[in-house]
Residue, then its C-alpha position, 0 to 999 in steps of 0.5 A: m499499500k501507498i501511505l501518506v502521513v500528514g504533518s511535520g512534528g514528532r507525532e508524525h515521525a512516530l506514526v511514519w516509523k510505526l506504519r513502516q513496520s507493517p508488511h502492507a506498507e510498500r511506500l510512505f510519504a509525509a507531507p510536509g514531513n521533517a528530517g526524521t520522516a525523510e529517513l523513513g519515506e519520502n517528504v512531499g512539499i505540501a503544507a498540512a493546511d493545504i487540503a486541496g493540494l493534499t487531495k490532489f496529491a493523493k489522487e494523482n499518486s494513487i495513495d491507498f491510505t492517509v493518516v492525519g496528524p494535526d488538529d487544525t487540518l482535521a478541523a478544516g475538513i480534510v477528511d470530508s475532502f478525501n471522502e468526497n474524492k473516494l480516498r481512504i483516510f483516517g480521522p474524524t470529519k469536520s463536524a466530529a472534529q468540533l469536539e476539539a476545535s470548539k471548547i464550547f461545543a464540547k462543554k455543551l455536549m458534556r452538559e447535555k449528556k451529564i459527562p463529568t467535567a469542570r463547571a464553565e462559562a463561555f464568553r464572546s465579549s471581553a467586558d463580560a469575561l472581565r466582569h466574571c473574573d470579579t465574581i469567581d474564586f481562584p485559581t481558575v482556568i481560562k481557555a481559548d475556544g478554538l485551536a491554539l497549538g496546545k497553548g491556549v490554556i492559562i491557569a490563573p492563580d489570581r484575579k490580576t492574572a485572569r484579567a490579563a489572560v482575558q485581554e491577551m486572548m480576546e483583545e490582543q488576539r494572542f491566539g488569533n481567532a481561536g481566542s475570540t471566544i473563551v471559556i472560564e472554568e473551575f480549577l480541578e486538582g488531581p493526577e492527569c491522564s491522557l487516554h487514546a481510543l480508536v473509535g469506529g462509529s459506535d465501537y471503540k478500542i481503548l489503547a495504552t494510557a500516557r501522562d503528559h507534562k505540559r508546563a515549560f519548566d521543572g516542578d510543573s512551573g512556567p507557561n503551558t506548552g505543546g508538551m515537554g514529555a510523557v510517560s506511558p502507561a499513566e500511573l493512576w490508571n486501573p480497571e476500575l477507572e477504565h470501567k468508569f470512563e466507559v460508562e460515564i464518559m465514552e458511551p454517553l459521548l458517542s450517544g450524544l454525537k450520534s443524536r447530532g448525526i455525527y459518527f466519529r471515526g478516528l482517534l479520540f484522545p480525552g485529557l482526564m483528571s482523577t479528582s476527589d470527586g471522581l473522574r473528570v474530562l479536561e478536554f477532548n482531542c480528535r487526533f493522536g497526542d504529541p508527545e504522548t504518541q511518541a511514548i505509546l507507539p514504541r510499546l505497541e506490538s500490533d500492526l498499526l496500519e491494520m488497526l487504523i484501517a479497521t477503525t475506518e471500516s468500523r470493525l474494531s472487534d476484529i482486531e487484537v491489540k498487543w502491548d509491550a509491558r515495559p513502560a516508556v518515558t519521552v523527554v522533549m528537547v526544545s529551542g531556547g525561549y520556547p514556548d515564546k520567541y526562539e531561534t531556528g537553524k541550529p545544527v543538531t549533533g549526536l543523533t546517531d550516538a543517541s539512536r544506537l543506545t538500546d531501547v531508545y528512539v529519537f523522534h524528530a519534531g522541529t527539524k529539517m535538512i539543509g544540505n547534509e546537515i540536520v538543523t532545528s526548525g521549530g520550538r519542540v525539536l526532538a522527542v527522545t523515548a526509551l523503554g525500560s524494565d520500570i519507569a526509573d530505568a526508562r527515565r535513565k535511558a531517555y536522559a542518557a540519550v538526551e545527554k548525547i544530543s546537542f544544539e545551540g540553546s537546547r533545553y529540556r525538563s529534568d523531571i519527566a516521569s519523576a513523580 
């Protein structure tokens, strides 16, 4: 089969890496890809946002199956375009992707189906939002309604910070149109968990869990980022929580979507928190997580391509998913200044030495080739994953690999999966 993976980050490199292991994968393309995907397949110079260009490429090159990574590409309707052209593709339609593309849509659906989540209010006027900030307790959570590269969530410890966040999002348009409408919701406390589930309409299959580290600096301090590291499986998860998730969240969610004429086919990735009052949904995502994917896929022993095709054909009951019991730890190396302003074009060294280590996988995120040299091209540059006999062993291996890699201004958290 000819396979196209859309996107250019660490998640997409991990997807290409895993799909390449399938005996059905004859030729792999990544659009636009990065320096890592170029080593496994062929990069195509088409932006992930160019739906018309991607559709044309898939038709002209007889692509058998396409896998979409980025959330904004799904929200813009790439699956609808491919379906209209009778091209097979993995991912939810534009209407289903609203679960991630609009916090308000998701909150309304959860309220209707009594899915446990934080109490929240939506605002389309900064004046109304600022007045609301004068009436609530702190800390509170302020979210851009739309997509903001995983950075549109601000935890405000006090009223001053909350008001500044509202003004940045709604008046200064820090996140563009994504922040023209915002959600202000109650602050929840407890351990978090990222859950991935393949959903084929009414049936689903829960995959391995992970825990993401969002904050920029050690000790979970600093601004939110797209993700500074991950561990799989999530320590908190157990059969009791999984049963509650299915009964209280997944089944009502699919019922609510169906009542709206929406049949979700793709990867559902809810962010969850185990609070003193029970399991709560923080958000819904409609694609593979980043960097959770880089921690989960090295543990997957089954054929990913077969799993994704079965999802699109709504026959998940036909497949068995097997996992390596060993945990995985992923450490993300970022450019200096990330998640704010940073420089690119810095040569990366030590990649070969790191990749030679046992049970270590280096996934490229923000890289590109210039001549024969790999240089940085984004904020999150690399995701270094290691498998270990236990989490401590996986951490040791991951950080040993990280220490072999360098580029000017590189930075990473030193406490991933430490607590």
